[in-house]
C-alpha positions in Angstrom: 124.8 30.9 167.4 121.3 31.0 165.9 120.4 27.6 167.5 121.5 28.9 170.9 119.3 31.9 170.5 116.3 29.8 169.5 116.9 27.4 172.3 117.2 30.3 174.8 113.8 31.7 173.6 112.2 28.3 174.0 113.5 28.0 177.5 112.5 31.6 178.4 109.0 30.9 177.0 108.6 27.7 179.1 109.8 29.5 182.2 107.3 32.4 181.7 104.3 30.2 180.9 103.3 29.5 184.6 103.7 33.2 185.4 101.5 34.3 182.5 98.9 31.7 183.4 98.7 33.1 186.9 98.3 36.6 185.6 94.7 36.1 184.6 91.7 35.5 186.8 90.2 33.1 184.3 89.4 29.7 185.8 88.2 28.2 189.1 88.8 29.8 192.6 87.5 29.0 196.1 87.7 30.6 199.5 85.9 32.2 202.3 85.1 35.5 204.0 82.5 37.5 205.8 79.1 38.8 204.6 77.7 41.8 206.5 74.1 42.9 206.4 71.5 44.5 208.7 74.0 44.8 211.5 75.1 41.2 211.5 78.0 39.2 210.0 78.0 35.7 208.7 80.9 33.5 207.5 80.6 32.6 203.8 82.3 30.0 201.6 82.4 30.3 197.8 83.4 28.5 194.7 83.9 31.0 191.8 84.5 30.6 188.1 85.7 33.4 185.8 85.1 32.8 182.1 86.7 35.1 179.6 84.1 37.1 177.7 86.3 39.6 175.9 90.0 40.5 176.0 89.3 42.7 179.0 86.2 41.2 180.7 85.2 38.0 182.5 81.8 36.4 183.3 81.4 35.5 186.9 79.6 32.5 188.2 79.7 31.6 191.9 78.1 29.3 194.5 78.3 30.6 198.0 77.0 29.2 201.3 76.5 30.5 204.8 75.0 28.7 207.8 71.6 30.1 206.8 71.6 29.3 203.1 73.1 28.9 199.6 73.4 31.6 197.0 74.1 31.6 193.3 76.0 34.7 192.1 76.5 35.9 188.6 77.9 38.9 186.8 80.7 40.4 184.8 83.9 42.1 185.7 86.3 44.2 183.6 90.0 44.8 183.9 90.8 48.2 185.3 94.5 47.7 184.5 97.3 45.9 186.3 95.8 43.5 188.8 92.4 45.1 189.4 89.0 44.2 188.1 85.5 45.6 188.9 82.0 45.0 187.8 78.4 44.3 188.8 77.3 41.0 190.4 73.8 39.8 191.4 72.2 37.2 193.6 68.5 36.8 194.5 67.6 39.9 192.4 70.0 42.0 194.5 73.1 43.6 193.0 76.4 45.0 194.1 79.7 46.4 192.9 82.5 43.9 193.0 86.2 45.0 193.2 88.8 42.3 192.8 92.6 42.6 193.3 94.8 39.8 192.2 98.0 38.9 194.0 99.4 36.0 192.0 97.3 33.0 192.8 95.1 34.8 195.4 92.2 37.2 194.9 90.9 39.8 197.4 87.2 40.4 196.7 85.0 43.2 198.1 81.4 43.5 197.2 79.3 46.5 198.3 75.5 47.0 197.9 72.8 49.1 199.5 71.9 46.2 201.8 75.4 45.1 202.9 78.9 44.0 201.9 81.2 41.0 201.6 84.9 40.5 201.8 86.4 37.3 200.5 89.9 35.8 200.0 90.1 33.3 197.2 92.8 31.0 195.9 93.0 28.8 192.8 91.1 25.7 193.2 
């Protein structure tokens, strides 16, 4: 009976491992969205990497591109509980508040600043 219990725990652990791995934003993501500023909107494509800084926070490093240029984005986000994260990100000496909601292997990202906003949909990549 004891061997059956141990085997069951091993099988359960193996089954949960992919789900637990998907429960974190840590790692590489890519996707696209819209950047709005000064009354205009541009399509944007981004590659984003989240690196664990503490148990509840992640460093953000991203490379984004529009038809008019490339942008390096950096910052830090903190878990707000559940599947939500928020924090400050900057590019070209301009900052904004990022709010991230995770839905499994997809992220919905909204960034708002005084000069504009961005909405992105990212997936693991």
